[in-house]
N, C-alpha and C positions, 0 to 999 in steps of 0.2 A: 666610459657611459656613468651618469649619477646612478644610483640605485633609488632617487626619491625626486619624483616631479611633484612639483605642489600644484601644477598646471591638472595634473593628473588628478590630483588627489579630490582637487574639487567637483572635476568631472564626473567621479565615481561616487561622492556623496550624495551629486544631484542626481544619479543613475538612481542610484538606490532608493530616494525619495519618487523618483517615477515610477519605479518598481511597484513600491509598497502604495503609495495612493493612489496612482491613476491607473495603475494595471492589476493590481490587487493579489500581486502575487506573495506566497506564501515563504517565510523566512528561511526555506530548505533550498525555492528558487533562488532567490535572492542570492544567497551564500554560494551556491553551485555557478552561476552570471558572472559573480566577483572573481570565484577562482578560476576565471576561464579568462577574464580580465588581467589576472595578477601573469597569469604564464603568459599574455601576450607581450605584456610588460618586458617581462624578463628576457624574451627572446629577441624586442629591440632594445634593451639596457635601458626601459624607461625614457624612449623619446616622447616628446609632447606629442600626445592625441591629434593635434593640430596637422601632425607632420605625415600622418597616415595615408598610405598609397599601395596601389596594388603589389609592388614588388614586396612591401611587409608583411602582406599577407600571404602572398605564394611561398614568401621563406617559412615563414610560421608556418604553413601545412606541411611543407617538406621536414621540417622539423618535427613536429605534433608526431609523425609515423615514425621517427627512428626512434631505439634503442635509450632509456632514460640513465640515469648516472648509476644504477642499480642493474644495470642489462634488460630491464623488462620494460616491453611493448605497451603501450595502453591498450585497453580494450576499444574495440569499432565502437562500443556504443559511448565510450568515453571522448573520443575523436569526435565521434556527430555530435554530441552535445554541445562539447567544448565549441566548435565552430556553429553551431545555429546561437551559441549566446553572443559570439564575437559579432555575426551575422544584424544579430537584433539589436547589440549595444552601438557599431558602426551607423547604424539607418538610423537611430533613434539622434547620435550627436549631430549628422550630417542636417538635421532638421532644426538644431537650435541655434542659436543666435549666437554669432561671433566665429559659428562653423559653416555656416551653409555655402561661402564662397572659399571655403578653404578644401572643402570635403563632396569628393563625389558619390553621391549614394551607390549610384551602380558598382563601386570597388567594392564595397560592403559584399557584393554578391559571392567575390572570390571565396568566400569563408562556407557558400554552399559545401556541405560533404558530396563525393562522390556517388555514385548510384549503388557502387557494390556495398561502399561503408553502411549507406542508409539499409541497403538490404538487412547485410551482416548485424546491423544493432538492433531491425525489428521482426528478426527472424524468431520466433517460437521457441521454448527450450523446455522440455518435458521437467519439471519437477517433482519434487515428493509430494503427493496427493493423498492424504491419510484416507482409508474406507471407513465408515461407519464399525466395523469391526476393530479395525486397531486404532481407533479413539475410546472406545470400550475398554478394550485392552490395557490402553494406558489408565483412563481412568479408576477401572479395577485394582493397578496396580500400585495406585498412590496413597500413600499413607495421611492419614486423617486424626492423627492422636495432637498435635499440639494445634494453636489460632494459625500459625503460621502453614502445617500442613494443610489444614481446614481451607485454606484460602485459594494455595496454590491448586487444588485441587478442584474448586469451585470455580477457581478463572477457565482451568481449561475445559468444564461443563458451560459455563456461559458462554463462550466462543462456539460452541459449536449448536448450543439451543439459539442465540441470537444472531450469528455471522457476523456481529460486530467488528472491526478494525481493531487492532492493537493501539492503535492513538486515542480511538474512541474510549476504548476500556479506562485509560488512565485516568480520564476525567469524568468517567460516571459516578452519582450521588447515590444516594441509597432510595433520596426521593425520585430519581429516575427509574425506578424500578417497582413492577407492581404484579406479585409472584399470584393474586388471586387473578387476573385479570391472563398471566402469561405474557406480559410486554415488557418490552423497556423504550422510553421516552428517549429519543435521540436529540437532544433539545442544542441545536446548533449555535445558541448564547451562552451555553456550559459546556456545551460535550466540542471537545474537537473529531467533527465527523468529516468527511471530503466535501470540500468546498463549503462548511460550516451549513449544510444540507439540514433542515430540520422533518422527523419523520419516526413515526413509529413503528417499530418491531415487533410481532408476534414471534414468541418461542416457535420453533421451527418443528415438525413432526417426526421426532427421534429415537422416541421412547421415554417411559418413567423416570431410569435411574438421574442422567445428568439433571433432570428439575430437581430432584428428592437431593442429592448432593448438595446442589445451590440454595436448595432451601431451608438443609440444615445449616449451611454458613451462614445464612444472612440472619435465620434464629440465635445461632451463638453472635453475633456479632450487637444485635438488638438486645435481647437478654443477658449475655454475659459480660457484655462490655461497652451497652451502653451505648451505642450508637445511634445517633439522632439523624433525620432524612438530609442535612445539609452535609453528614460528613460523608468521604468517598468509598466508594461500593468494595474498591479494591484498593485498600493500605498500606503504604508503605512497610517494612520491615523495621521495628525500633531492634539495633544494635547496640550491644554492651560486651564490658568484658569479660571474660569467663576466668575458670580458677587458674586455669594456666596462661592467664594475662593473655590471652588471643581473641580476639574478635568475635563474635556467636549470635546468632538469633536471640532474640529475647520475648521475641510476642511483636504484636500490630501496632503501630502509630495511630495518630486520627490525621495526618497528612497523606495525601495521594503520590503518588511515584513521579516524578519528574519527568520520567521519559518510558517509553516504553523497553528498552533494554532491559531490566527485570523480568517483563513478563516473557520475553524472547527467553532469557535463561531459563525460566520456570520451564517450558514446552521443552527446550534442549536435554536439562536436565531430565524430566518425564517421561520422552519418548526414549533417550537412549538407557534409561534404567528398566525397559523391559525387550533391550536389544533393537528397536526400531529406528530407522532413518529420523532424523530430527524431519518435521514439518511445521513450518512457520506457523504464526497463528492466522497469517492471512491464507492460506492453504485451508484451511477450513472452507473459507467460501467457494474454492472449488467443491470441496465435498459436498458442500450442500447444495450445488448447483447441481451437479450429478444424480443427486438425489431429487431434485425439482426434475430433472429429465424424463423420469422412471418415473414420477406419482403426478406430472401433473397429464391433464389428459385433452383439456380445452385452450384454446388462447386467454380465456379469460383466467382460468388458475395461472396459469403461466405469468401474466400480467400482475395478479395479484402475487406469485412468489419473487418475482424482480421487484415489484414495490418493496417487498418486506425486506431487501437486501439493500433498499436506498437505492435502486436505478430508477430514473427518471422515465428509458425507455426498456423493452424488455427485448430488445436487440443487443445492447449495450451487455445483458447477463449471458443472453446466447451467442453472442461472437466474441465475446470479451471474457469470459470463465467459461463456457460450453464447449471448448474444443475437444474433440474425441480424444483419447489419452492411447495411448502407443499400444499400450495391451488389450484394449478395446477395440483398438484399428486393427491390430492383427486377427481379434478374433470373428471382426465381422469379414473381413478379407478372406478369411479362409472359409468362411460359412457361405457366402455368395459363390465359394469356386463348386459348389456342391449346386444340381439342379434342385431346382425346389419350385412349389406349385405354391404362387401369389394367390395370398385370402385376403379380399377384401369386405367379407363380413364384417360389420361392427363397425368399418372403419366412417369417419367423418369427413368424408372428402370438402363439405363444404367448410369447415371448421379450419382444418388444412391449410385449403386453400388462403382463408381470410389467415390467418398465421402470416403466410408465403407474401400475400402481397404486403401487408404492415412490415415485414423485415427488408423488404426490397422497398419499401418508398423511405423508410429511416436510412440505409444506406444510399439512397440516393441523394438524402436531403443536406 
């Protein structure tokens, strides 16, 4: 069979445009969909999509769960995502002119993953979530002699102060930061926020040290390096040649990083330096949610905390990030095994009922 089909290439270009312009999908989602389609084409020998039928879907599903050329199995999450992309693709194609009479949209349903794969793919698994004490230990151990070191330390401090995602951190500019007000303006027009949402985050109440580290860094940018409001808040490293002809960090550029990968490396190295397991920048958001669960006493306070993280619904914060850790779950279950008197003094039952009602309403919508 040929490895290239001109008909398929035209269809894939049209589908890419549809995902981008009509569905508003991000590049990462589009790339994932195209990879899934490429897997399917490989399994059929690049047969035209117009020849698609149930048997192709069944054969592809069977091959997808077999070991690859490297002897490894695809994860349940990859299998489920691949099948979902292909189902959506062929459903779309069955509605396109020239394919409506050739494709049965019901055949696309054979790409639905099994209930078992869906449960495995959607299962929550505990990952490293640093405590505030861990983060302060990391920050206090980070050097700050050079501009690069000062930036790296400020980056880790900023992550826990703001709860910002690493994708947004690479696109912040100095003008978005207001140290006097203790805020960062996450402008969806210029900052790569999730779904290009625009909101203002107030720094979370985690103590003065991280703020001082960030403030010292910003002072260095403005006073020593003459950075302007439109310059990146966290610029890329300037790399040059050392005396031994190797490459080494020579300072800071006035350009932003092109991706969040360097940020994750900063975090990985900082945690490794103090002997702690790597906690990625996104895990800081879970740290902040756990802090909020301890500090917030009313539904209004929890709503404000949730909005500060960029969530439109407090349910997103509570359900998506607020799961009880395995360690805390064990402590709670152990405590419940011991007889105790239930104390209602000081409990705002009305506020609690209001919060639970809002969570139930949001979950049912």
